[in-house]
LUMKE-15643 format. One record per atom (N, C-alpha, C): residue in one letter; residue number from 1; x, y, z. Coordinates in steps of 0.1 Angstrom, whole numbers. Each point is the difference from the previous one (the first is absolute). Layout:
LUMKE-15643
+---+-----+-------+-------+-------+
! r !   k !    c1 !    c2 !    c3 !
+---+-----+-------+-------+-------+
! a ! NUM !     X !     Y !     Z !
...
+---+-----+-------+-------+-------+
END
This chain:
LUMKE-15643
+---+-----+-------+-------+-------+
! r !   k !    c1 !    c2 !    c3 !
+---+-----+-------+-------+-------+
! m !   1 !   266 !  -295 ! -2507 !
! m !   1 !   -10 !   -12 !     1 !
! m !   1 !     5 !    -7 !    13 !
! t !   2 !   -11 !    -3 !     8 !
! t !   2 !     1 !    -8 !    12 !
! t !   2 !     0 !   -14 !    -2 !
! l !   3 !     5 !    -8 !    10 !
! l !   3 !    -1 !   -15 !    -2 !
! l !   3 !   -14 !    -4 !     0 !
! n !   4 !    -9 !     6 !     6 !
! n !   4 !   -14 !    -3 !     0 !
! n !   4 !    -5 !     0 !   -15 !
! n !   5 !     3 !    12 !    -6 !
! n !   5 !    -5 !     2 !   -14 !
! n !   5 !     7 !   -10 !    -8 !
! a !   6 !    12 !    -3 !     1 !
! a !   6 !     6 !   -10 !    -9 !
! a !   6 !    -6 !   -13 !     3 !
! a !   7 !    -3 !    -4 !    12 !
! a !   7 !    -7 !   -14 !     2 !
! a !   7 !   -13 !     0 !    -7 !
! e !   8 !    -8 !    12 !     1 !
! e !   8 !   -13 !    -1 !    -5 !
! e !   8 !     0 !    -1 !   -16 !
! v !   9 !     9 !     7 !    -6 !
! v !   9 !     2 !    -1 !   -14 !
! v !   9 !     4 !   -14 !    -5 !
! l !  10 !    11 !    -5 !     6 !
! l !  10 !     5 !   -13 !    -3 !
! l !  10 !    -9 !   -12 !     4 !
! s !  11 !   -11 !     3 !     8 !
! s !  11 !   -10 !   -10 !     3 !
! s !  11 !   -12 !     0 !   -10 !
! g !  12 !     1 !     8 !   -11 !
! g !  12 !   -12 !     1 !    -8 !
! g !  12 !    -3 !   -13 !    -6 !
! a !  13 !   -13 !    -4 !    -1 !
! a !  13 !    -5 !   -12 !    -5 !
! a !  13 !    -5 !     1 !   -13 !
! t !  14 !    -2 !    13 !    -5 !
! t !  14 !    -7 !     2 !   -13 !
! t !  14 !     9 !     5 !   -10 !
! y !  15 !    13 !     1 !     2 !
! y !  15 !    10 !     4 !    -9 !
! y !  15 !    14 !    -7 !     3 !
! p !  16 !     8 !    -1 !   -10 !
! p !  16 !    13 !    -6 !     2 !
! p !  16 !     9 !     9 !     8 !
! t !  17 !     8 !    -6 !    10 !
! t !  17 !     7 !     8 !     9 !
! t !  17 !    16 !    -4 !     0 !
! i !  18 !     3 !   -12 !    -7 !
! i !  18 !    14 !    -4 !     0 !
! i !  18 !     9 !     9 !    -7 !
! s !  19 !    -5 !     8 !   -10 !
! s !  19 !     7 !    10 !    -7 !
! s !  19 !     3 !    12 !     9 !
! l !  20 !    -6 !     2 !    11 !
! l !  20 !     3 !    11 !     9 !
! l !  20 !    10 !    -2 !    10 !
! i !  21 !     4 !   -13 !     2 !
! i !  21 !     9 !    -3 !    11 !
! i !  21 !    13 !     8 !     0 !
! l !  22 !     7 !     0 !   -12 !
! l !  22 !    12 !     8 !     0 !
! l !  22 !    -2 !    15 !     2 !
! l !  23 !   -11 !     5 !    -4 !
! l !  23 !    -3 !    14 !     3 !
! l !  23 !    -2 !     3 !    15 !
! f !  24 !    -6 !    -9 !     6 !
! f !  24 !    -2 !     1 !    16 !
! f !  24 !    14 !    -2 !     5 !
! r !  25 !     8 !    -9 !    -4 !
! r !  25 !    12 !    -3 !     7 !
! r !  25 !     9 !    13 !    -2 !
! a !  26 !     0 !     6 !   -12 !
! a !  26 !     8 !    12 !    -1 !
! a !  26 !    -5 !    12 !     9 !
! e !  27 !   -13 !     0 !     2 !
! e !  27 !    -6 !    11 !     9 !
! e !  27 !     6 !    -3 !    14 !
! i !  28 !     0 !   -13 !     4 !
! i !  28 !     4 !    -3 !    14 !
! i !  28 !    14 !     3 !     1 !
! a !  29 !     9 !    -5 !    -9 !
! a !  29 !    14 !     2 !     0 !
! a !  29 !     3 !    15 !     1 !
! g !  30 !    -7 !     8 !    -8 !
! g !  30 !     2 !    14 !     0 !
! g !  30 !    -3 !     6 !    13 !
! a !  31 !   -10 !    -5 !     7 !
! a !  31 !    -3 !     5 !    14 !
! a !  31 !    10 !    -3 !    10 !
! l !  32 !     9 !   -10 !    -4 !
! l !  32 !    10 !    -4 !    10 !
! l !  32 !    13 !     8 !    -1 !
! t !  33 !     0 !    10 !    -9 !
! t !  33 !    12 !     8 !    -2 !
! t !  33 !     1 !     8 !    13 !
! e !  34 !    12 !     1 !     5 !
! e !  34 !     3 !     8 !    12 !
! e !  34 !    -1 !    14 !    -4 !
! l !  35 !    -7 !     8 !     9 !
! l !  35 !     0 !    14 !    -1 !
! l !  35 !     8 !     8 !    11 !
! a !  36 !     4 !    11 !    -3 !
! a !  36 !     9 !     8 !     9 !
! a !  36 !    -6 !     2 !    14 !
! n !  37 !   -15 !     1 !    -1 !
! n !  37 !    -6 !     3 !    13 !
! n !  37 !    -6 !   -13 !     7 !
! d !  38 !     4 !   -12 !    -5 !
! d !  38 !    -5 !   -12 !     7 !
! d !  38 !     7 !    -1 !    13 !
! c !  39 !    -7 !    -4 !    10 !
! c !  39 !     6 !    -2 !    13 !
! c !  39 !     8 !   -14 !     0 !
! d !  40 !     8 !    -3 !     9 !
! d !  40 !     8 !   -12 !     0 !
! d !  40 !    -7 !   -13 !    -1 !
! i !  41 !   -12 !     0 !     7 !
! i !  41 !    -9 !   -12 !    -1 !
! i !  41 !    -5 !    -3 !   -13 !
! v !  42 !    -4 !    11 !    -6 !
! v !  42 !    -5 !    -1 !   -14 !
! v !  42 !    11 !    -3 !   -10 !
! k !  43 !    11 !     5 !     1 !
! k !  43 !    12 !    -3 !    -7 !
! k !  43 !     3 !   -16 !     1 !
! s !  44 !     1 !    -5 !    12 !
! s !  44 !     3 !   -13 !     2 !
! s !  44 !   -11 !    -9 !    -7 !
! i !  45 !   -13 !     3 !     2 !
! i !  45 !   -10 !    -9 !    -6 !
! i !  45 !     2 !     1 !   -16 !
! k !  46 !     3 !    12 !    -5 !
! k !  46 !     1 !     1 !   -15 !
! k !  46 !    12 !    -8 !    -4 !
! q !  47 !    10 !    -1 !     8 !
! q !  47 !    12 !    -8 !    -4 !
! q !  47 !    -3 !   -15 !     1 !
! q !  48 !    -8 !    -5 !     7 !
! q !  48 !    -4 !   -13 !     2 !
! q !  48 !   -11 !    -5 !   -10 !
! l !  49 !   -10 !     8 !    -3 !
! l !  49 !   -11 !    -5 !    -8 !
! l !  49 !     4 !    -3 !   -15 !
! p !  50 !     9 !     4 !    -6 !
! p !  50 !     4 !    -4 !   -14 !
! p !  50 !     2 !   -14 !    -1 !
! q !  51 !     7 !    -6 !    10 !
! q !  51 !     3 !   -15 !     1 !
! q !  51 !   -14 !    -7 !     1 !
! a !  52 !    -9 !     5 !     8 !
! a !  52 !   -13 !    -7 !     1 !
! a !  52 !    -7 !     1 !   -12 !
! l !  53 !     0 !    11 !    -7 !
! l !  53 !    -6 !     2 !   -13 !
! l !  53 !     4 !    -9 !   -11 !
! d !  54 !    13 !    -2 !     1 !
! d !  54 !     6 !   -10 !   -10 !
! d !  54 !    -4 !   -14 !     3 !
! k !  55 !    -2 !    -3 !    13 !
! k !  55 !    -5 !   -14 !     3 !
! k !  55 !   -15 !    -2 !    -2 !
! r !  56 !    -8 !    10 !     4 !
! r !  56 !   -14 !    -1 !    -1 !
! r !  56 !    -6 !     3 !   -13 !
! l !  57 !     8 !     8 !    -8 !
! l !  57 !    -6 !     4 !   -13 !
! l !  57 !    11 !     2 !   -10 !
! p !  58 !     6 !   -11 !    -3 !
! p !  58 !    12 !    -1 !    -9 !
! p !  58 !    -4 !     4 !   -14 !
! v !  59 !     9 !     6 !    -9 !
! v !  59 !    -2 !     3 !   -13 !
! v !  59 !     1 !   -14 !    -7 !
! t !  60 !   -10 !    -4 !    -7 !
! t !  60 !     1 !   -14 !    -6 !
! t !  60 !    -3 !     3 !   -15 !
! e !  61 !     3 !   -10 !    -8 !
! e !  61 !    -2 !     1 !   -15 !
! e !  61 !   -15 !     2 !    -2 !
! l !  62 !    -9 !    -7 !     7 !
! l !  62 !   -13 !     2 !    -2 !
! l !  62 !    -6 !    14 !     1 !
! y !  63 !     4 !     6 !    11 !
! y !  63 !    -4 !    14 !     2 !
! y !  63 !     6 !     9 !    -9 !
! v !  64 !    11 !    -3 !    -7 !
! v !  64 !     7 !     8 !   -10 !
! v !  64 !    -8 !     0 !   -13 !
! v !  65 !    -5 !   -12 !    -4 !
! v !  65 !    -7 !    -2 !   -12 !
! v !  65 !   -14 !     1 !     0 !
! a !  66 !    -6 !     0 !    12 !
! a !  66 !   -14 !     1 !     2 !
! a !  66 !    -7 !    12 !    -7 !
! p !  67 !     5 !    12 !     1 !
! p !  67 !    -7 !    12 !    -6 !
! p !  67 !    -1 !    -1 !   -15 !
! w !  68 !     8 !    -9 !    -7 !
! w !  68 !     0 !     0 !   -14 !
! w !  68 !    -8 !   -13 !    -5 !
! q !  69 !    -6 !    -8 !     8 !
! q !  69 !    -6 !   -13 !    -3 !
! q !  69 !   -14 !     3 !    -7 !
! n !  70 !    -7 !    10 !     4 !
! n !  70 !   -13 !     3 !    -7 !
! n !  70 !    -2 !    15 !    -1 !
! g !  71 !     4 !     5 !   -11 !
! g !  71 !    -1 !    13 !    -3 !
! g !  71 !   -15 !     6 !    -2 !
! s !  72 !    -9 !    -8 !    -1 !
! s !  72 !   -15 !     4 !     0 !
! s !  72 !    -6 !     3 !    14 !
! q !  73 !     7 !    -3 !    11 !
! q !  73 !    -4 !     1 !    13 !
! q !  73 !     2 !    15 !     4 !
! n !  74 !    -8 !     4 !    10 !
! n !  74 !     2 !    14 !     5 !
! n !  74 !    12 !    -1 !     9 !
! a !  75 !     8 !    11 !    -1 !
! a !  75 !    11 !     1 !    10 !
! a !  75 !    -2 !    11 !    10 !
! s !  76 !     5 !    -3 !    11 !
! s !  76 !    -2 !    11 !    11 !
! s !  76 !    14 !     8 !     1 !
! v !  77 !    -3 !    13 !     2 !
! v !  77 !    11 !    10 !     2 !
! v !  77 !    -1 !     4 !    13 !
! i !  78 !    11 !    -1 !     8 !
! i !  78 !     1 !     3 !    14 !
! i !  78 !     4 !    16 !     1 !
! g !  79 !    -8 !     7 !     7 !
! g !  79 !     5 !    14 !     2 !
! g !  79 !   -10 !     7 !     9 !
! n !  80 !     5 !    10 !     6 !
! n !  80 !    -8 !     8 !    11 !
! n !  80 !    -9 !    -9 !     9 !
! n !  81 !     6 !   -10 !     4 !
! n !  81 !    -7 !    -9 !    10 !
! n !  81 !   -12 !    -7 !    -5 !
! s !  82 !    -1 !    -3 !   -13 !
! s !  82 !   -11 !    -7 !    -5 !
! s !  82 !     4 !    -7 !   -13 !
! a !  83 !    -9 !    -9 !    -3 !
! a !  83 !     3 !    -7 !   -13 !
! a !  83 !   -11 !     5 !   -11 !
! e !  84 !     5 !     5 !   -11 !
! e !  84 !    -9 !     3 !   -10 !
! e !  84 !     1 !    -8 !   -12 !
! e !  85 !   -11 !    -5 !    -5 !
! e !  85 !    -1 !    -9 !   -11 !
! e !  85 !     2 !     8 !   -13 !
! v !  86 !    10 !    -5 !    -8 !
! v !  86 !     2 !     5 !   -14 !
! v !  86 !     0 !   -12 !    -9 !
! k !  87 !    -4 !     3 !   -13 !
! k !  87 !    -1 !   -10 !   -10 !
! k !  87 !    16 !    -2 !    -4 !
! a !  88 !     5 !   -13 !     1 !
! a !  88 !    13 !    -4 !    -5 !
! a !  88 !     2 !     0 !   -15 !
+---+-----+-------+-------+-------+
END
C-alpha cells in the first residue's frame, strides 16, 4: 500500500475510516523495518521515522476501540494495495 492509497482510503466521506487507522499505522510501521539491501540513507530514514509516526499518529484508546463500536458497519480489509469491503 502506498501513502497515496492510504490517504485516499482514510479520506473516505461515505464510510467510517477511524477504525482503519491502526491498520494503516501497522502497514506504515511494517514498511519502516530495515532490510538487508537498504542503502545507508534509507536505513537512516527508517530509523528516524518511527518517532515521527509515534508523534503524528499515536496509538490512542479511541483508535483501539473504534473497530468494535458499530458491528453493523462495513469494515475494510487492507491487502494487495487496495481496500476491499467485507461485511463485518
